[in-house]
DSSP file (Angstrom, degrees, kcal/mol; ACC not computed):
  #  RESIDUE AA STRUCTURE BP1 BP2  ACC     N-H-->O    O-->H-N    N-H-->O    O-->H-N    TCO  KAPPA ALPHA  PHI   PSI    X-CA   Y-CA   Z-CA
    1    1 A M              0   0    0      0, 0.0     3,-0.1     0, 0.0     6,-0.0   0.000 360.0 360.0 360.0 143.1   -6.3  -25.0   59.1
    2    2 A P    >   -     0   0    0      0, 0.0     3,-1.5     0, 0.0     2,-0.0  -0.295 360.0 -93.1 -65.7 151.6   -6.4  -28.1   56.8
    3    3 A D  T 3  S+     0   0    0      1,-0.2     3,-0.1     3,-0.0     0, 0.0  -0.349 109.3  24.7 -63.1 144.3   -3.3  -30.2   56.5
    4    4 A G  T 3  S+     0   0    0      1,-0.2     2,-0.6    -3,-0.1    -1,-0.2   0.425  92.4 115.4  83.2  -0.5   -1.0  -29.3   53.7
    5    5 A F    <   -     0   0    0     -3,-1.5     2,-0.3     3,-0.0    -1,-0.2  -0.903  54.0-151.4-105.7 120.8   -2.1  -25.7   53.5
    6    6 A E    >   -     0   0    0     -2,-0.6     3,-0.9     1,-0.1    -3,-0.0  -0.702  12.5-139.2 -90.6 141.3    0.5  -23.1   54.3
    7    7 A Q  T 3  S+     0   0    0     -2,-0.3    -1,-0.1     1,-0.2    -2,-0.0   0.826 102.1  54.7 -67.6 -32.2   -0.7  -19.8   55.8
    8    8 A D  T 3  S+     0   0    0      2,-0.1    -1,-0.2    -3,-0.0     2,-0.2   0.578  80.1 114.2 -80.0  -8.6    1.9  -17.8   53.7
    9    9 A E    <   -     0   0    0     -3,-0.9     2,-0.3     1,-0.0    -4,-0.0  -0.452  56.8-150.2 -67.7 129.7    0.7  -19.3   50.4
   10   10 A E        -     0   0    0     -2,-0.2     2,-0.2     1,-0.0    -2,-0.1  -0.735  17.2-108.8-102.3 150.4   -0.9  -16.7   48.2
   11   11 A L        -     0   0    0     -2,-0.3     2,-0.7     1,-0.1     3,-0.0  -0.531  27.6-127.5 -73.6 140.7   -3.7  -17.2   45.7
   12   12 A E    >   -     0   0    0     -2,-0.2     3,-1.1     1,-0.1     6,-0.1  -0.821  18.2-165.6 -90.2 112.7   -2.6  -16.9   42.1
   13   13 A L  T 3  S+     0   0    0     -2,-0.7    -1,-0.1     1,-0.3     9,-0.0   0.625  84.3  56.7 -76.2 -12.6   -5.0  -14.4   40.4
   14   14 A T  T 3  S+     0   0    0      3,-0.0    -1,-0.3    -3,-0.0    -2,-0.0   0.226  79.4 121.6-102.6  15.5   -4.0  -15.3   36.9
   15   15 A S  S X  S-     0   0    0     -3,-1.1     3,-1.6     1,-0.1    -4,-0.0  -0.332  78.3-109.8 -74.0 160.4   -4.9  -19.0   37.3
   16   16 A P  T 3  S+     0   0    0      0, 0.0    -1,-0.1     0, 0.0     4,-0.1   0.678 115.2  67.1 -63.7 -15.7   -7.4  -20.6   34.9
   17   17 A L  T 3  S+     0   0    0      2,-0.1    -4,-0.1     0, 0.0    -3,-0.0   0.667  80.0  90.0 -79.5 -15.9   -9.8  -20.9   37.9
   18   18 A V  S <  S-     0   0    0     -3,-1.6     5,-0.1    -6,-0.1    -5,-0.0  -0.712  85.0-121.7 -83.5 122.2  -10.2  -17.1   38.1
   19   19 A P    >>  -     0   0    0      0, 0.0     3,-1.4     0, 0.0     4,-0.9  -0.290  16.9-122.3 -61.9 148.1  -13.1  -15.9   35.9
   20   20 A L  H 3> S+     0   0    0      1,-0.3     4,-1.5     2,-0.2     3,-0.2   0.790 108.9  66.0 -64.7 -27.5  -12.1  -13.4   33.3
   21   21 A F  H 34>S+     0   0    0      1,-0.2     5,-2.6     2,-0.2    -1,-0.3   0.753  96.1  58.3 -67.9 -20.2  -14.6  -10.8   34.7
   22   22 A V  H X45S+     0   0    0     -3,-1.4     3,-0.8     3,-0.2    -1,-0.2   0.889 103.4  51.9 -71.0 -39.5  -12.4  -10.6   37.8
   23   23 A I  H 3<5S+     0   0    0     -4,-0.9    -2,-0.2     1,-0.2    -1,-0.2   0.877 116.5  39.6 -62.4 -37.8   -9.4   -9.6   35.8
   24   24 A T  T ><5S-     0   0    0     -4,-1.5     3,-1.6     3,-0.1    -1,-0.2   0.344 109.4-119.7 -96.1   6.3  -11.4   -6.8   34.1
   25   25 A N  T < 5 -     0   0    0     -3,-0.8    -3,-0.2     1,-0.3    -4,-0.1   0.809  69.1 -63.7  57.9  31.4  -13.3   -5.8   37.3
   26   26 A G  T 3 <S+     0   0    0     -5,-2.6    -1,-0.3     1,-0.2    -4,-0.1   0.584  92.8 155.7  74.1  10.3  -16.5   -6.6   35.5
   27   27 A R    <   -     0   0    0     -3,-1.6    -1,-0.2    -6,-0.2     2,-0.1  -0.405  41.6-114.9 -73.7 147.1  -16.0   -3.9   32.9
   28   28 A A        -     0   0    0      1,-0.1    -1,-0.1    -2,-0.1     0, 0.0  -0.363  33.8 -92.3 -80.9 159.8  -17.7   -4.2   29.6
   29   29 A L        -     0   0    0     -2,-0.1    -1,-0.1     1,-0.1     3,-0.1  -0.536  41.4-126.9 -70.9 129.2  -16.0   -4.7   26.2
   30   30 A P        -     0   0    0      0, 0.0     5,-0.1     0, 0.0    -1,-0.1  -0.296  46.6 -70.8 -70.2 163.9  -15.3   -1.4   24.4
   31   31 A P    >>  -     0   0    0      0, 0.0     3,-1.6     0, 0.0     4,-0.8  -0.268  44.9-123.8 -55.4 141.3  -16.5   -1.0   20.8
   32   32 A E  G >4 S+     0   0    0      1,-0.3     3,-0.6     2,-0.2     0, 0.0   0.846 109.5  58.9 -59.3 -35.9  -14.5   -3.2   18.5
   33   33 A H  G >4 S+     0   0    0      1,-0.2     3,-0.5     2,-0.1    -1,-0.3   0.723  95.1  66.6 -67.9 -17.9  -13.5   -0.3   16.3
   34   34 A E  G <4 S+     0   0    0     -3,-1.6     2,-0.3     1,-0.3    -1,-0.2   0.890 117.4  19.8 -70.0 -38.8  -11.9    1.4   19.3
   35   35 A Y  G << S-     0   0    0     -4,-0.8    -1,-0.3    -3,-0.6    -2,-0.1  -0.700  82.4-180.0-132.6  81.3   -9.2   -1.2   19.6
   36   36 A E    X   -     0   0    0     -3,-0.5     3,-1.3    -2,-0.3    37,-0.4  -0.216  47.1 -96.8 -71.4 170.5   -8.8   -3.1   16.4
   37   37 A H  T 3  S+     0   0    0      1,-0.3    37,-2.0    36,-0.1    38,-0.3   0.841 125.9  44.1 -56.7 -34.1   -6.2   -5.9   16.0
   38   38 A T  T 3  S+     0   0    0     34,-0.2    -1,-0.3    35,-0.2     2,-0.2   0.359  79.7 124.7 -99.1   5.1   -3.8   -3.4   14.4
   39   39 A T    <   -     0   0    0     -3,-1.3    34,-1.4    66,-0.1     2,-0.4  -0.471  57.8-134.9 -63.1 132.9   -4.3   -0.5   16.8
   40   40 A L  E     -AB  72 103A   0     63,-2.3    63,-3.5    32,-0.2     2,-0.3  -0.765  23.6-173.3 -96.1 136.4   -0.9    0.4   18.3
   41   41 A V  E     +AB  71 102A   0     30,-2.9    30,-2.1    -2,-0.4     2,-0.3  -0.955   8.3 167.8-128.6 148.0   -0.5    1.1   22.0
   42   42 A T  E     - B   0 101A   0     59,-2.0    59,-3.0    -2,-0.3    25,-0.2  -0.961  42.0 -86.0-149.3 163.9    2.5    2.3   24.0
   43   43 A A  E     - B   0 100A   0     23,-1.8    57,-0.3    -2,-0.3     2,-0.3  -0.489  46.7-110.1 -72.9 141.4    3.1    3.6   27.6
   44   44 A A    >   -     0   0    0     55,-2.8     3,-0.8    -2,-0.2    -1,-0.1  -0.565  23.6-142.4 -70.8 133.5    2.5    7.2   28.2
   45   45 A V  T 3  S+     0   0    0     -2,-0.3    -1,-0.1     1,-0.2    -2,-0.0   0.852  92.2  55.9 -69.7 -36.4    5.8    8.9   28.8
   46   46 A D  T 3  S+     0   0    0      2,-0.0     2,-0.4    -3,-0.0    -1,-0.2   0.524  86.8  91.8 -81.7  -3.6    4.7   11.4   31.4
   47   47 A N    <   -     0   0    0     -3,-0.8    51,-0.0    52,-0.1     2,-0.0  -0.777  65.8-146.7 -95.3 134.2    3.3    8.8   33.9
   48   48 A G     >  -     0   0    0     -2,-0.4     4,-0.6     1,-0.1     3,-0.4  -0.133  30.7 -94.6 -88.0-174.8    5.6    7.4   36.5
   49   49 A Q  H  > S+     0   0    0      1,-0.2     4,-1.2     2,-0.2    -1,-0.1   0.605 108.0  81.8 -76.6 -13.2    5.8    4.0   38.2
   50   50 A V  H >4 S+     0   0    0      1,-0.2     3,-0.6     2,-0.2     4,-0.5   0.933  95.5  42.8 -61.4 -46.0    3.6    5.1   41.1
   51   51 A A  H >4 S+     0   0    0     -3,-0.4     3,-1.0     1,-0.2    -1,-0.2   0.847 109.3  59.4 -67.9 -32.5    0.4    4.6   39.2
   52   52 A A  H >< S+     0   0    0     -4,-0.6     3,-1.2     1,-0.2    -1,-0.2   0.733  92.7  67.7 -69.8 -21.8    1.7    1.3   37.8
   53   53 A R  T << S+     0   0    0     -4,-1.2    -1,-0.2    -3,-0.6    -2,-0.2   0.756  96.1  54.6 -69.7 -23.7    2.1   -0.2   41.3
   54   54 A T  T <  S+     0   0    0     -3,-1.0    -1,-0.2    -4,-0.5    -2,-0.2   0.370  87.6 110.1 -91.7   5.0   -1.6   -0.2   41.9
   55   55 A L  S <  S-     0   0    0     -3,-1.2    -3,-0.0     1,-0.1     0, 0.0  -0.369  75.5-103.6 -80.5 157.7   -2.4   -2.2   38.7
   56   56 A S     >  -     0   0    0    -33,-0.1     4,-2.7     1,-0.1     5,-0.2  -0.322  40.4-103.2 -67.4 162.2   -3.6   -5.8   38.6
   57   57 A P  H  > S+     0   0    0      0, 0.0     4,-1.9     0, 0.0     5,-0.1   0.881 122.9  49.1 -57.4 -37.8   -1.0   -8.4   37.6
   58   58 A E  H  > S+     0   0    0      2,-0.2     4,-2.1     1,-0.2     5,-0.1   0.920 111.9  46.7 -69.1 -43.8   -2.4   -8.6   34.1
   59   59 A A  H  > S+     0   0    0      1,-0.2     4,-2.4     2,-0.2    -1,-0.2   0.876 111.6  52.9 -65.6 -36.7   -2.5   -4.8   33.6
   60   60 A G  H  X S+     0   0    0     -4,-2.7     4,-2.3     2,-0.2    -1,-0.2   0.883 107.3  51.7 -63.8 -38.3    1.0   -4.6   34.9
   61   61 A Q  H  X S+     0   0    0     -4,-1.9     4,-1.8    -5,-0.2    -2,-0.2   0.903 109.6  49.4 -64.5 -41.4    2.1   -7.2   32.4
   62   62 A V  H  X S+     0   0    0     -4,-2.1     4,-2.4     1,-0.2    -2,-0.2   0.920 110.3  51.1 -62.6 -43.8    0.5   -5.2   29.6
   63   63 A M  H  X S+     0   0    0     -4,-2.4     4,-1.2     1,-0.2    -2,-0.2   0.893 107.9  52.2 -61.8 -40.2    2.3   -2.1   30.9
   64   64 A D  H  < S+     0   0    0     -4,-2.3     4,-0.4     1,-0.2    -1,-0.2   0.888 111.2  48.4 -62.2 -38.5    5.7   -3.9   30.9
   65   65 A L  H >< S+     0   0    0     -4,-1.8     3,-0.8     1,-0.2    -2,-0.2   0.930 115.6  40.9 -67.5 -46.2    5.1   -5.0   27.3
   66   66 A V  H >< S+     0   0    0     -4,-2.4   -23,-1.8     1,-0.2     3,-1.0   0.544  95.6  80.3 -85.3  -5.2    4.1   -1.6   25.9
   67   67 A A  T 3< S+     0   0    0     -4,-1.2    -1,-0.2     1,-0.2    -2,-0.1   0.738  89.0  57.2 -69.0 -21.3    6.8    0.4   27.9
   68   68 A K  T <  S-     0   0    0     -3,-0.8     2,-0.3    -4,-0.4    -1,-0.2   0.522 124.4 -69.7 -89.0  -5.6    9.4   -0.6   25.4
   69   69 A G  S <  S-     0   0    0     -3,-1.0    -1,-0.3    -4,-0.1     2,-0.2  -0.931  78.5 -21.3 146.2-169.5    7.5    0.9   22.4
   70   70 A F        +     0   0    0     -2,-0.3     2,-0.3   -28,-0.1   -28,-0.2  -0.522  52.9 174.2 -76.8 135.3    4.5    0.4   20.2
   71   71 A L  E     -A   41   0A   0    -30,-2.1   -30,-2.9    -2,-0.2     2,-0.1  -0.977  30.5-116.2-132.6 148.7    2.8   -3.0   20.0
   72   72 A S  E  >  -A   40   0A   0     -2,-0.3     4,-2.2   -32,-0.2   -32,-0.2  -0.417  28.9-112.1 -77.6 161.7   -0.4   -3.9   18.3
   73   73 A V  H  > S+     0   0    0    -34,-1.4     4,-2.2   -37,-0.4   -35,-0.2   0.890 120.0  53.3 -60.2 -40.1   -3.4   -5.1   20.3
   74   74 A A  H  > S+     0   0    0    -37,-2.0     4,-2.1     1,-0.2    -1,-0.2   0.878 107.8  50.4 -64.2 -38.0   -3.0   -8.5   18.7
   75   75 A E  H  > S+     0   0    0    -38,-0.3     4,-2.6     2,-0.2     5,-0.2   0.900 109.0  51.3 -66.9 -40.1    0.7   -8.7   19.8
   76   76 A V  H  X S+     0   0    0     -4,-2.2     4,-2.2     1,-0.2     6,-0.2   0.925 110.8  48.7 -61.6 -44.0   -0.3   -7.7   23.3
   77   77 A A  H  X>S+     0   0    0     -4,-2.2     4,-1.3     1,-0.2     5,-1.0   0.898 111.9  49.8 -62.5 -40.3   -2.9  -10.5   23.4
   78   78 A G  H  <5S+     0   0    0     -4,-2.1    -2,-0.2     1,-0.2    -1,-0.2   0.909 112.8  45.4 -65.7 -42.6   -0.3  -13.0   22.0
   79   79 A H  H  <5S+     0   0    0     -4,-2.6    -1,-0.2     1,-0.2    -2,-0.2   0.853 118.5  41.7 -70.5 -34.6    2.4  -12.1   24.6
   80   80 A T  H  <5S-     0   0    0     -4,-2.2    -1,-0.2    -5,-0.2    -2,-0.2   0.624  98.1-134.7 -88.7 -12.6    0.0  -12.1   27.6
   81   81 A H  T  <5 +     0   0    0     -4,-1.3    -3,-0.2     1,-0.2    -4,-0.1   0.800  61.3 133.8  60.7  29.9   -1.9  -15.3   26.5
   82   82 A L      < -     0   0    0     -5,-1.0    -1,-0.2    -6,-0.2    -2,-0.1  -0.795  66.1 -93.1-105.2 152.0   -5.1  -13.5   27.3
   83   83 A P     >  -     0   0    0      0, 0.0     4,-2.2     0, 0.0     3,-0.3  -0.289  35.3-116.5 -60.7 150.1   -8.2  -13.4   25.1
   84   84 A L  H  > S+     0   0    0      1,-0.2     4,-2.3     2,-0.2     5,-0.2   0.858 114.1  55.1 -58.5 -38.6   -8.4  -10.4   22.7
   85   85 A G  H  > S+     0   0    0      2,-0.2     4,-1.9     1,-0.2    -1,-0.2   0.899 107.9  48.4 -62.6 -40.9  -11.6   -9.1   24.4
   86   86 A I  H  > S+     0   0    0     -3,-0.3     4,-2.6     2,-0.2    -2,-0.2   0.901 110.4  51.6 -66.4 -40.6   -9.9   -9.1   27.8
   87   87 A V  H  X S+     0   0    0     -4,-2.2     4,-2.7     1,-0.2    -2,-0.2   0.907 108.0  52.4 -62.8 -41.1   -6.9   -7.3   26.4
   88   88 A R  H  X S+     0   0    0     -4,-2.3     4,-2.1     2,-0.2    -1,-0.2   0.903 110.3  47.9 -61.5 -40.8   -9.2   -4.6   24.8
   89   89 A I  H  X S+     0   0    0     -4,-1.9     4,-2.2     2,-0.2    -2,-0.2   0.927 112.0  48.9 -66.3 -44.4  -10.9   -4.1   28.2
   90   90 A L  H  X S+     0   0    0     -4,-2.6     4,-2.6     1,-0.2    -2,-0.2   0.910 111.4  50.3 -60.8 -41.8   -7.5   -3.8   30.0
   91   91 A L  H  X S+     0   0    0     -4,-2.7     4,-2.6     1,-0.2    -1,-0.2   0.890 108.6  52.1 -64.4 -38.9   -6.3   -1.3   27.4
   92   92 A A  H  X S+     0   0    0     -4,-2.1     4,-2.3     2,-0.2    -1,-0.2   0.909 111.1  47.7 -63.0 -41.3   -9.4    0.8   27.8
   93   93 A Q  H  X S+     0   0    0     -4,-2.2     4,-1.8     2,-0.2    -2,-0.2   0.932 113.1  47.9 -63.3 -45.7   -8.9    0.9   31.5
   94   94 A L  H  <>S+     0   0    0     -4,-2.6     5,-2.7     1,-0.2     6,-0.8   0.875 112.3  48.9 -65.0 -37.3   -5.2    1.8   31.1
   95   95 A E  H ><5S+     0   0    0     -4,-2.6     3,-1.3     1,-0.2    -1,-0.2   0.901 108.7  53.0 -69.6 -39.2   -6.1    4.5   28.6
   96   96 A D  H 3<5S+     0   0    0     -4,-2.3    -2,-0.2     1,-0.3    -1,-0.2   0.857 108.9  50.8 -61.3 -34.5   -8.8    6.0   30.9
   97   97 A D  T 3<5S-     0   0    0     -4,-1.8    -1,-0.3    -5,-0.2    -2,-0.2   0.484 116.7-117.5 -81.3  -3.0   -6.1    6.2   33.6
   98   98 A G  T < 5S+     0   0    0     -3,-1.3    -3,-0.2    -4,-0.2    -2,-0.1   0.694  81.9 119.1  77.4  18.9   -3.8    8.0   31.3
   99   99 A L  S   <S+     0   0    0     -5,-2.7   -55,-2.8    -6,-0.2     2,-0.3   0.707  70.6  33.8 -91.8 -20.8   -1.1    5.2   31.4
  100  100 A I  E     -B   43   0A   0     -6,-0.8     2,-0.4   -57,-0.3   -57,-0.2  -0.905  65.2-140.7-131.2 161.4   -1.1    4.3   27.7
  101  101 A L  E     -B   42   0A   0    -59,-3.0   -59,-2.0    -2,-0.3     2,-0.4  -0.972  16.4-155.0-117.6 136.6   -1.5    6.0   24.4
  102  102 A A  E     -B   41   0A   0     -2,-0.4     2,-0.5   -61,-0.2   -61,-0.2  -0.931   2.6-161.7-114.7 136.1   -3.4    4.3   21.6
  103  103 A R  E     -B   40   0A   0    -63,-3.5   -63,-2.3    -2,-0.4     3,-0.1  -0.965  20.9-129.5-118.1 118.1   -2.8    5.1   17.9
  104  104 A T        -     0   0    0     -2,-0.5   -65,-0.1   -65,-0.2   -70,-0.1  -0.305  34.4 -98.1 -65.0 148.8   -5.5    4.0   15.5
  105  105 A P        -     0   0    0      0, 0.0    -1,-0.1     0, 0.0   -66,-0.1  -0.297  39.1-101.8 -67.0 152.1   -4.4    2.0   12.5
  106  106 A I        -     0   0    0    -68,-0.1     3,-0.1     1,-0.1   -68,-0.0  -0.582  45.7-110.1 -71.5 130.1   -3.8    3.8    9.2
  107  107 A P        -     0   0    0      0, 0.0    -1,-0.1     0, 0.0     3,-0.1  -0.275  37.4 -97.4 -63.9 149.0   -6.8    3.1    7.0
  108  108 A R        -     0   0    0      1,-0.1     2,-0.1    -3,-0.1     3,-0.1  -0.344  41.3-109.5 -64.4 144.0   -6.3    0.9    4.0
  109  109 A A        -     0   0    0      1,-0.1    -1,-0.1    -3,-0.1     2,-0.1  -0.415  36.0-105.2 -71.0 149.2   -5.7    2.6    0.7
  110  110 A E        -     0   0    0      1,-0.1     2,-0.1    -2,-0.1    -1,-0.1  -0.419  44.0 -92.8 -71.5 152.4   -8.4    2.4   -1.8
  111  111 A R        -     0   0    0     -2,-0.1     2,-0.3     1,-0.1    -1,-0.1  -0.422  42.8-119.8 -66.2 139.4   -7.8    0.1   -4.7
  112  112 A V        -     0   0    0     -2,-0.1     2,-0.8     1,-0.1    -1,-0.1  -0.593  22.7-112.6 -82.7 140.7   -6.2    1.9   -7.7
  113  113 A D     >  -     0   0    0     -2,-0.3     4,-2.1     1,-0.2     3,-0.3  -0.642  26.0-158.2 -73.4 109.3   -8.1    1.9  -11.0
  114  114 A R  H  > S+     0   0    0     -2,-0.8     4,-2.7     1,-0.2     5,-0.2   0.852  89.1  55.7 -60.8 -36.8   -5.8   -0.3  -13.2
  115  115 A E  H  > S+     0   0    0      2,-0.2     4,-2.2     1,-0.2    -1,-0.2   0.903 108.1  48.3 -64.3 -39.8   -7.2    1.2  -16.4
  116  116 A L  H  > S+     0   0    0     -3,-0.3     4,-2.4     2,-0.2    -2,-0.2   0.922 112.7  47.6 -65.9 -43.5   -6.3    4.7  -15.2
  117  117 A V  H  X S+     0   0    0     -4,-2.1     4,-2.6     1,-0.2    -2,-0.2   0.907 112.2  50.0 -64.5 -41.2   -2.8    3.7  -14.2
  118  118 A S  H  X S+     0   0    0     -4,-2.7     4,-2.6     2,-0.2    -1,-0.2   0.899 110.5  50.4 -63.2 -40.2   -2.3    1.9  -17.6
  119  119 A A  H  X S+     0   0    0     -4,-2.2     4,-2.3     2,-0.2    -2,-0.2   0.906 111.4  47.6 -65.7 -41.4   -3.5    4.9  -19.5
  120  120 A V  H  X S+     0   0    0     -4,-2.4     4,-2.4     2,-0.2    -2,-0.2   0.925 113.2  48.5 -64.4 -44.3   -1.1    7.2  -17.6
  121  121 A L  H  X S+     0   0    0     -4,-2.6     4,-2.3     1,-0.2    -2,-0.2   0.914 112.1  48.7 -62.2 -43.6    1.8    4.8  -18.2
  122  122 A E  H  X S+     0   0    0     -4,-2.6     4,-2.4     1,-0.2    -1,-0.2   0.892 110.6  51.3 -63.6 -40.2    0.9    4.5  -21.9
  123  123 A G  H  X S+     0   0    0     -4,-2.3     4,-2.4     2,-0.2    -2,-0.2   0.902 109.9  49.4 -64.2 -41.1    0.7    8.3  -22.1
  124  124 A L  H  X S+     0   0    0     -4,-2.4     4,-2.8     2,-0.2     5,-0.3   0.897 110.7  50.5 -64.1 -40.5    4.2    8.7  -20.5
  125  125 A K  H  X>S+     0   0    0     -4,-2.3     4,-1.7     1,-0.2     5,-0.8   0.923 113.0  45.8 -62.5 -44.1    5.6    6.1  -22.9
  126  126 A N  H  <5S+     0   0    0     -4,-2.4    -2,-0.2     2,-0.2    -1,-0.2   0.895 116.7  44.9 -65.5 -40.4    4.2    7.9  -25.9
  127  127 A R  H  <5S+     0   0    0     -4,-2.4    -2,-0.2     1,-0.2    -1,-0.2   0.914 127.4  25.7 -70.8 -44.7    5.3   11.3  -24.6
  128  128 A F  H  <5S-     0   0    0     -4,-2.8    -2,-0.2    -5,-0.2    -1,-0.2   0.409 101.4-124.0-107.0   0.0    8.9   10.4  -23.6
  129  129 A G  T  <5       0   0    0     -4,-1.7    -3,-0.2    -5,-0.3    -4,-0.1   0.942 360.0 360.0  62.7  54.4    9.5    7.4  -25.9
  130  130 A A      <       0   0    0     -5,-0.8    -1,-0.1    -6,-0.2    -5,-0.1   0.463 360.0 360.0 -93.6 360.0   10.4    4.7  -23.4
């Protein structure tokens, strides 16, 4: 063994030298609409810690974050300091394993027609004398 290398020293799998495809087991990126920035994720209640013990360190970190409640995909990426694409892949793996639940974001409301709202307001004023 080379000098200065201890046999008990373990490799750090989350170091910058580890390619990101190793973290995701080579899995492809899911469709972007599947995990938007605002998609909320949380740990599935009925799954125990047994399944969580077999996770990669990064997936375990994600599970620890979402075990406390709902977080958006962007928040998970921010807390883990992982790229958003990698977080989406990890979330897809965790959801396939039944460990997390994902809630799609509520769609944005359509813009209200200002003329219609003004007409309704004007009609109410005329009717009730405000």
